[in-house]
N, C-alpha and C positions, 0 to 999 in steps of 0.2 A: 468588418470583423464578423458580423452576424451572417453575411452572405458566405464568407469563407467557411465558417463553422457548419452552415447548412450543406454546403457542397461536400465537406469532409464526411458528415454523417450519412449523406446520400451514397457516397462512394463505398463506405464500409457497411452500408445497410443497417445502421443502428436506429432504432426507434427514438425519435427526438424527445418524446415525452419521458421515456425511461432515462434517457441521457440527462435531461434537465433534473429529473427526480434525484438521480445519483449525485449530481453536482450540488444540489441543495443539501442532500444527506451528508455529503463530504464536508460542506461548510459547517453544518450543525455539529458533526462529529469532531472536527478540528477545534471549534470553539469550546465544545464541552470538555475535551481533553485538556485544553489550556486552562479553563476555569477550575477544573479539579485540582490542578497544581497550586493555583492561588488559594484555594480553600483548604488545603492540607494544613494540619497543625504543625507546630514547630518541630516536633520529634520526627515526623515524616519528611519534612523539608530537609532536616539535618541528615537523614538517611540517604536521600537523593543526592545531596551535596557530597557526602562521603563516597557514594558509589561513583560519581563523576570524577572525584579526586583520584580514586583508585584506578579508574579507567585511564585517565591521563598519565598517571605514574607508570602503569603497565606499558603504555605505548612508549613513553620516554625510555624506559629501562629494557625494552624489547622482551617483555615477559608474556607476550601474547602467543598462544599456541595456534598459529595461523591455520594449519590444516584442520585441527579439531574444531576451531571456530567456524571455518568455512563449511565443513560438513554439517554442523549444527544449523548454520544460517541457511544453507541450501535446502536441507531437508524441511525446515520450517516453512520457507517460502514456497517450495514446490508442493508441499502438503496443502497449503492454502489455495494455490492455483488449482490443483486437482480436485480439492473439495468443492470449490465453487463450480468448476466445470461439471463434475458428476451430479451435483445437486440440480444443475440446469436441466438435466434429462430426467428429472423426477417431478411428480406433481406436488409433493409435499416440500420441495426444496426452497420454494419462494421466500418464506420468512427467514429461513436459516441463511440464505445467500445475503439477504439484506443485513442481517445481524453480523455476519463475518466481515462484510465490507465496512460496515459502521465501526466495528471493533478495531479493524486495521487502521483506519483514519484517526480514530479516537486515540489509539496508542501513539500514532505519529504526532498528533497535537500535544499529547502529554510529554513526549520526548523533547519536542521543540521548546515548550514552555519551561521544562526542567533545566534545559541548557541555558536559556536566557535568565532564569531565576538564579542560577549559580554564577554565571559570568557577566550578568547585567548587560550593558551596551555592547561590550566586547563579545558577548555570547551570540550576537547576530551574525558575526563572522563564522563562528563555529556552526551555528544553525544553517547558514547558507551552504557551507561545505557539506554538511550532513544531508541536506536536501537535494542539492544540485550537483551533478545531473542524475545520479543513479536512482535516488529515491523517487524523484519526480517521474522518471521514466517507468519505474516499477508501479507507482500509483496509477499512472495513465494506462498501463497494461491491465491492471486490476479493474479499472473503470470500464475499459472496452470489454473485457472478459465477463464482468458482472452484468453489463448491459445485454450481452448476448444470452447469458445464462437466464436472466429474468425474462427476456423475450421468448426464449424457448420454453421455459416453464409455463409462461402464460399461454403459449400456443397449445401446450398439452392440456391445460385446464379448459381452454376454449373448445378444443376438440371433443373433450369428454362431455362438457355441459351442453354444447350445441350439436353434438354428434355430426360434426363436419369432417369430411375427408380432406386431409392436407398432405401434399407430397413433401415428406420430410427429408428426402434424399439430398437435395441441394442445400437445405438448412444444415443437415449433419455434416456435409462436406465442408461447408464454411466454418462450422463450429469446431470441427477437427483441426482445420488449418489454424484457427485462432488459438487452440490449445498448444499446438506445436510452436507457434510464434511466441506465445506467452512463456512457455518453458525455456526457450532459447534466451529470451531477454531476461528472464528471471535468473538464469545461470550467469549471464554477463554482469547483471547488477549485483549479484551476490559476490562475484569475484572482486568487483570494484569496492564494495563495502568492506570486505575483509582485508584485501591486499593493498589497495590504493588509498582508501580513506585514512587509515592510521598513519601512513607516511606523510600525508598532507597535514594532518593534525600536528605531527612533530615539528613542522615548519612554523606553525602559528602558536605553539605553546608559549614562547616568550611574550607574545602579544596578550595572551589570556592571563598571564600571571601579573 
C-alpha cells in the first residue's frame, strides 16, 4: 500500500511531506467537525434534526428546485477551487489555503455526524450515500489541488528568501492542467450531488423512518 501511494505521488509530482500534512489535517478537521456536533446543546441539535427532516420531506414531495440548487452548489464549489488555485500563486496565500481546506473537511465531518445523530445506526447508510462516490472524489480533488497550491506558494516564498532562480513554466503548465481537471470533476460531482443523490435518498427513506 505504501509503495503504491509513493508511486502515485511520484507520478503526479506531489511533495510527500505536504501530502501527509494534508492527510493529518483532514483527519483533525473531520474529527473536530464530528466532536462539535456532539458538544452542541439540545436546542442546536433540535435545529439540525428539523433541518434534516425538512430536507427529507422536500425530497419525498419533489419540492427541490433542482436548477437553482445546482447553480448554487456549482458556484460554491467552483469558487472554492478557484480560490485555492489563485492563492497558490501568491506569497501570502499559504495560511488561507490551509484554512479553506480545513474548513471544507470540518464541514464535511459536521454533516456526517449530524446525519448519524439524527438517524442513529441507519444514518450510516445515509452517510455512506452522501459520501460515496461524489464527495470522496471531490475531497480527493481538493487534496491534490491544495497540495499543488501549497507547494507553489512555498516555492514562491523560497525564491524570494533565498533569491533563487526557478523555471516556473513547467510548474505553471502542470498547475493549469490541475485547475482544468479540478473544475471538470467539480462540475460532475455537483451534478451528482443535486440530481442523483436526492433520487437515491428517495429509495432509502423507508429504511430511515
